[in-house]
C-alpha positions as CSV (number, residue, x, y, z in Angstrom):
1,X,110.6,85.6,119.5
2,X,113.0,87.8,121.3
3,X,114.7,90.1,118.8
4,X,112.7,92.6,116.7
5,X,113.4,92.3,113.0
6,X,113.1,94.8,110.2
7,X,109.5,95.8,109.9
8,X,107.4,93.9,107.4
9,X,104.8,96.4,106.1
10,X,101.1,95.6,105.5
11,X,101.5,96.7,101.9
12,X,104.1,98.2,99.5
13,X,103.4,99.5,96.0
14,X,105.4,97.9,93.1
15,X,107.2,100.9,91.5
16,X,110.6,101.5,89.9
17,X,112.4,103.6,87.3
18,X,109.8,102.8,84.7
19,X,107.1,104.8,86.5
20,X,109.7,107.5,87.3
21,X,110.6,107.9,83.6
22,X,106.9,107.9,82.5
23,X,106.0,110.6,85.0
24,X,109.1,112.6,84.1
25,X,108.2,112.7,80.4
26,X,104.8,114.1,81.2
27,X,106.2,116.7,83.6
28,X,108.6,117.9,81.0
29,X,105.9,117.9,78.3
30,X,104.1,120.8,80.0
31,X,100.7,119.0,79.9
32,X,100.1,117.8,83.4
33,X,96.4,117.6,84.0
34,X,93.8,115.4,82.2
35,X,94.9,115.0,78.6
36,X,96.4,112.4,76.1
37,X,97.9,110.2,78.8
38,X,94.5,109.9,80.5
39,X,92.8,109.0,77.2
40,X,95.5,106.3,76.5
41,X,95.2,104.9,80.0
42,X,91.4,104.6,79.6
43,X,91.7,102.8,76.3
44,X,94.3,100.3,77.7
45,X,92.4,99.7,80.9
46,X,89.2,99.0,79.0
47,X,91.0,96.5,76.8
48,X,92.5,94.7,79.8
49,X,89.2,94.2,81.6
50,X,87.1,93.7,78.5
51,X,84.9,96.8,78.8
52,X,83.6,99.0,75.9
53,X,84.1,102.2,78.0
54,X,86.4,103.3,80.7
55,X,86.6,106.8,82.3
56,X,89.4,107.8,84.6
57,X,88.7,109.9,87.7
58,X,90.5,111.3,90.7
59,X,89.8,108.3,93.1
60,X,87.4,105.5,93.6
61,X,85.2,107.5,96.0
62,X,84.5,110.0,93.2
63,X,84.0,107.1,90.8
64,X,81.3,105.6,93.0
65,X,79.7,109.0,93.5
66,X,79.4,109.5,89.7
67,X,78.3,106.0,89.2
68,X,75.4,106.3,91.6
69,X,74.3,109.6,90.1
70,X,74.5,108.1,86.6
71,X,72.2,105.3,87.4
72,X,69.7,107.7,88.9
73,X,70.2,107.7,92.6
74,X,69.0,110.9,94.3
75,X,67.5,112.6,97.2
76,X,65.3,110.3,99.3
77,X,66.3,107.1,97.5
78,X,67.7,103.9,99.1
79,X,70.8,101.9,98.0
80,X,71.3,98.3,99.2
81,X,74.9,97.6,100.2
82,X,77.1,96.3,103.1
83,X,78.2,98.2,106.2
84,X,81.3,95.9,106.2
85,X,83.4,98.0,103.8
86,X,85.6,101.0,103.8
87,X,83.4,104.0,104.8
88,X,83.5,105.5,101.3
89,X,81.0,102.7,100.1
90,X,78.3,104.1,102.4
91,X,79.3,107.7,102.2
92,X,78.9,108.0,98.5
93,X,75.2,107.0,98.9
94,X,74.8,109.9,101.3
95,X,76.5,112.3,98.9
96,X,73.6,111.6,96.6
97,X,71.1,112.4,99.4
98,X,70.1,108.7,99.6
99,X,70.0,106.3,102.5
100,X,72.4,103.3,102.8
101,X,70.4,100.1,103.5
102,X,72.8,97.6,105.1
103,X,72.6,93.9,104.8
104,X,75.0,91.4,106.4
105,X,77.9,89.6,104.9
106,X,77.9,85.9,103.9
107,X,78.8,83.1,106.3
108,X,82.4,82.2,105.9
109,X,83.3,85.1,103.7
110,X,83.4,88.9,103.6
111,X,81.1,89.7,100.7
112,X,77.4,90.6,100.7
113,X,75.0,87.8,101.6
114,X,72.9,87.6,98.4
115,X,70.1,85.7,100.2
116,X,69.4,89.0,102.1
117,X,69.2,91.4,99.2
118,X,65.6,90.8,98.0
119,X,64.1,91.2,101.4
120,X,65.8,94.6,101.7
121,X,64.2,96.0,98.5
122,X,61.5,98.6,98.9
123,X,59.8,101.0,96.4
124,X,62.6,103.5,97.3
125,X,65.5,101.2,96.2
126,X,67.3,102.7,93.3
127,X,70.5,100.7,93.2
128,X,72.4,97.7,94.6
129,X,76.0,98.6,95.4
130,X,77.9,95.4,95.8
131,X,81.6,95.2,97.0
132,X,84.3,92.8,95.8
133,X,85.8,92.9,99.3
134,X,89.6,92.6,99.6
135,X,89.7,91.6,95.9
136,X,87.5,88.5,96.3
137,X,84.7,88.6,93.7
138,X,81.2,88.6,95.2
139,X,78.4,86.4,93.7
140,X,77.9,88.8,90.9
141,X,75.8,86.4,88.8
142,X,73.1,86.2,91.5
143,X,73.2,89.9,92.2
144,X,72.8,90.8,88.6
145,X,69.8,88.4,88.3
146,X,68.1,90.1,91.3
147,X,68.8,93.5,89.7
148,X,67.2,92.4,86.4
149,X,64.1,90.9,88.0
150,X,63.4,94.0,90.0
151,X,64.7,96.5,87.4
152,X,67.3,97.8,89.8
153,X,70.8,98.9,88.6
154,X,73.8,97.1,89.9
155,X,77.0,99.2,90.7
156,X,80.2,97.3,91.6
157,X,82.6,98.7,94.2
158,X,85.6,97.0,92.6
159,X,88.1,99.2,94.4
160,X,90.2,96.2,95.5
161,X,89.4,93.9,92.5
162,X,91.7,94.9,89.6
163,X,92.7,91.7,88.0
164,X,90.3,89.5,89.9
165,X,88.1,87.2,87.7
166,X,84.7,85.6,87.8
167,X,83.5,82.5,85.8
168,X,80.7,83.5,83.5
169,X,79.3,80.5,81.7
170,X,82.4,78.6,80.4
171,X,84.5,81.7,80.2
172,X,86.6,83.6,82.8
173,X,86.0,87.4,82.8
174,X,87.9,90.1,84.5
175,X,86.0,92.1,87.1
176,X,85.1,95.3,85.2
177,X,83.8,93.6,82.1
178,X,80.2,94.7,82.1
179,X,77.7,92.4,83.8
180,X,76.2,94.9,86.2
181,X,75.6,98.5,85.0
182,X,78.9,100.1,86.1
183,X,82.1,99.2,88.0
184,X,84.5,101.4,89.9
185,X,88.2,100.8,90.7
186,X,90.8,102.4,92.9
187,X,94.5,103.1,92.3
188,X,95.3,103.9,95.9
189,X,98.8,102.7,97.0
190,X,97.2,99.8,99.0
191,X,95.7,98.5,95.8
192,X,97.2,96.1,93.1
193,X,98.0,98.9,90.7
194,X,98.6,102.5,91.9
195,X,98.8,106.0,90.4
196,X,99.3,107.5,93.9
197,X,95.6,107.9,94.0
198,X,93.0,107.7,91.2
199,X,90.0,105.7,90.0
200,X,88.4,104.2,86.9
201,X,84.8,103.7,85.9
202,X,83.9,100.9,83.4
203,X,80.6,100.3,81.8
204,X,79.0,98.8,78.7
205,X,76.6,101.7,78.4
206,X,77.5,104.6,76.0
207,X,74.9,106.7,77.9
208,X,76.4,106.1,81.3
209,X,79.9,106.7,80.1
210,X,78.9,110.0,78.6
211,X,77.3,111.1,81.8
212,X,80.3,110.4,84.1
213,X,82.7,111.7,81.4
214,X,80.9,115.0,81.4
215,X,80.4,115.4,85.1
216,X,84.0,114.6,86.0
217,X,85.2,117.9,84.4
218,X,82.7,120.5,85.7
219,X,80.3,119.4,82.9
220,X,82.4,121.2,80.4
221,X,81.0,120.3,77.0
222,X,84.4,120.5,75.1
223,X,87.3,118.4,76.3
224,X,90.6,120.3,76.8
225,X,92.3,118.1,74.2
226,X,89.8,119.2,71.6
227,X,89.9,122.8,72.5
228,X,93.7,123.0,72.6
229,X,94.1,121.0,69.4
230,X,91.6,123.0,67.3
231,X,92.7,125.4,64.6
232,X,89.5,127.4,65.3
233,X,88.6,129.3,68.4
234,X,86.2,127.2,70.5
235,X,84.1,128.6,73.4
236,X,83.0,125.9,75.8
237,X,79.9,125.9,78.0
238,X,78.6,124.1,81.1
239,X,75.1,122.7,80.5
240,X,74.7,121.4,84.1
241,X,76.5,121.3,87.5
242,X,79.5,119.0,87.4
243,X,82.5,118.2,89.6
244,X,86.3,118.5,89.5
245,X,86.9,114.7,89.6
246,X,89.7,114.5,86.9
247,X,92.8,112.3,86.9
248,X,96.0,114.0,85.9
249,X,98.2,113.0,83.0
250,X,101.1,112.4,85.5
251,X,98.9,109.8,87.3
252,X,97.8,108.2,84.0
253,X,101.4,107.8,82.7
254,X,102.2,105.9,85.9
255,X,99.0,103.9,85.6
256,X,99.9,102.8,82.0
257,X,103.2,101.4,83.3
258,X,101.5,99.7,86.2
259,X,99.0,98.1,83.9
260,X,101.8,96.5,81.9
261,X,102.9,94.8,85.2
262,X,99.5,93.4,86.1
263,X,100.1,89.8,85.0
264,X,103.4,89.4,86.9
265,X,101.9,91.2,90.0
266,X,98.9,88.8,90.0
267,X,101.1,85.8,89.6
268,X,103.4,86.8,92.5
269,X,100.5,87.7,94.8
270,X,98.8,84.3,94.1
271,X,102.1,82.5,94.8
272,X,102.4,84.4,98.2
273,X,98.7,83.5,99.0
274,X,99.4,79.8,98.4
275,X,102.5,80.0,100.6
276,X,100.4,81.6,103.4
277,X,97.7,78.9,103.0
278,X,100.4,76.2,103.3
279,X,102.2,77.8,106.2
280,X,99.1,78.7,108.2
281,X,96.9,75.7,107.7
282,X,98.0,73.8,110.8
283,X,97.4,76.7,113.3
284,X,94.6,75.4,115.4
285,X,91.3,77.3,115.0
286,X,92.7,79.9,112.5
287,X,90.4,80.6,109.6
288,X,92.2,81.2,106.3
289,X,90.6,82.6,103.2
290,X,89.7,80.5,100.1
291,X,88.3,81.1,96.7
292,X,84.9,79.9,95.5
293,X,85.2,77.6,92.5
294,X,83.8,80.4,90.3
295,X,86.2,83.1,91.4
296,X,89.8,84.0,91.2
297,X,90.9,86.8,93.5
298,X,93.9,89.1,93.1
299,X,94.7,88.7,96.8
300,X,94.6,92.4,97.4
301,X,94.6,91.5,101.1
302,X,95.0,88.3,103.0
303,X,92.5,88.3,105.9
304,X,92.4,85.6,108.5
305,X,89.9,84.8,111.3
306,X,91.5,84.4,114.7
307,X,90.8,81.3,116.8
308,X,88.0,81.6,119.3
309,X,89.1,83.5,122.4
310,X,92.1,85.3,120.8
311,X,92.3,89.0,121.6
312,X,92.5,90.9,118.3
313,X,94.3,93.9,119.6
314,X,96.7,91.9,121.8
315,X,97.6,89.7,118.8
316,X,98.2,92.7,116.6
317,X,100.3,94.4,119.2
318,X,102.5,91.3,119.7
319,X,103.0,91.0,116.0
320,X,103.9,94.7,115.7
321,X,106.4,94.3,118.6
322,X,108.0,91.5,116.5
323,X,108.3,93.6,113.4
324,X,105.1,92.6,111.5
325,X,102.4,95.2,110.6
326,X,98.8,94.1,110.5
327,X,95.3,95.7,110.2
328,X,92.1,94.8,111.9
329,X,89.2,93.2,110.0
330,X,87.3,95.5,107.6
331,X,85.4,98.3,109.3
332,X,81.7,98.5,109.7
333,X,80.2,101.9,108.7
334,X,77.2,101.6,111.0
335,X,79.5,101.6,114.0
336,X,81.2,104.9,113.2
337,X,80.2,108.2,114.9
338,X,79.4,109.7,111.5
339,X,76.6,107.1,111.1
340,X,74.2,107.7,114.0
341,X,70.7,106.3,114.0
342,X,68.6,107.7,111.2
343,X,71.5,108.0,108.7
344,X,71.1,104.4,107.5
345,X,68.7,101.5,107.6
346,X,69.7,98.0,108.7
347,X,67.7,95.5,106.6
348,X,69.1,92.5,108.5
349,X,71.1,91.8,111.6
350,X,74.8,92.7,111.0
351,X,76.3,90.3,113.4
352,X,78.6,88.6,110.9
353,X,79.9,92.0,109.7
354,X,80.6,93.0,113.3
355,X,82.3,89.6,114.1
356,X,84.5,90.0,111.0
357,X,85.7,93.4,112.2
358,X,86.4,92.2,115.7
359,X,87.9,88.8,115.1
360,X,89.8,89.1,111.9
361,X,93.2,90.6,111.0
362,X,94.8,91.4,107.7
363,X,98.3,90.1,107.2
364,X,101.1,91.7,105.0
365,X,100.9,90.9,101.3
366,X,102.7,92.9,98.6
367,X,104.4,92.4,95.2
368,X,108.0,92.2,96.5
369,X,107.2,89.9,99.4
370,X,109.3,86.8,99.8
371,X,108.4,83.4,101.1
372,X,110.9,84.0,103.9
373,X,108.9,87.0,104.9
374,X,105.7,84.9,104.8
375,X,107.4,82.5,107.2
376,X,108.4,85.5,109.5
377,X,104.7,86.6,109.5
378,X,103.5,83.1,110.3
379,X,106.0,82.8,113.2
380,X,104.9,86.2,114.6
381,X,101.3,85.1,114.4
382,X,102.0,81.7,116.1
383,X,103.9,83.5,118.8
384,X,101.2,86.1,119.4
385,X,98.4,83.4,119.6
386,X,100.4,81.5,122.2
387,X,101.7,84.4,124.3
388,X,99.6,87.6,123.7
389,X,97.5,88.7,126.6
390,X,94.8,91.4,126.6
391,X,96.1,94.6,128.0
392,X,93.7,94.5,130.9
393,X,95.1,91.1,132.0
394,X,98.8,91.8,131.5
395,X,98.9,95.1,133.4
């Protein structure tokens, strides 16, 4: 490859004049913060995933924080999770004053190794925080069974998993339909649906929904919509300490339009993933992702394992030089400066997590991507694997 082409980004949100018009109407209405659009978005999202309750918040990090507080995680407790995730997964545990207990990911995948969960349980364990990494559902059935046996709540970090599905008996259920206790989603621009930023909490529990709904708005006991719509003067009060974790009506209006697009977005992303699998399958030593028989991913990201001996940074730099953006494998929180010894407990070796970070790269995948662009990415990857040299060797 000798001529740099137009840059292919790692991701690109699917937005057009429909979202512009929806946001404009809200802006002109004069009601910008949490209000009727948020309520409508919650109702529609709950219907799509099959949850009795959905509560919109400012982002997925705040969703996870409220979820852990709602199931009772507090000072001195432990929460079992993975280090191999965006750092927010571990950080929300520390927000609660609890300790993250890291277990390794599964062989051949990027989700929690369910075989390691039970040995990580102690009398301090107050929750299992599982992650549907990169949109691929984790083995939720086994995790929920472990939670029930040990009477430990299960919280799902479903930040990447909007539209993903899991087989439950003979039926297929959207991630977010209650099986665990509570699930949390992200609407960041890297995700399948976006509101610029934002999050959603789904649950089957009226009690848990009431808690997070109260806390997201400073624990104000009277919603704004009720107070402003009342013919009588209402004085609100604040029965406990809460948070400013609200979604705005501008965001929710965009989210409602995005939700309408979900089926077509999923169909296109799955088509692109199939094109990748077909195009990359003959690259020697390259590991390409695949779905378990009981899961359907939304392909939020397409992460490949590099052949043995390939230099991750050199491959990524070569691809960037040839107009293709990539990202390294998912980070490991325990390797970050903000997680020194004493801030977490490793309940198993984390070698597979570390190897995934060091030896995998994420390829571009977005709603408007063409199969011609898939071919360009594949060509850039093939060229990089054949020609990229580590910086120390090429100097």
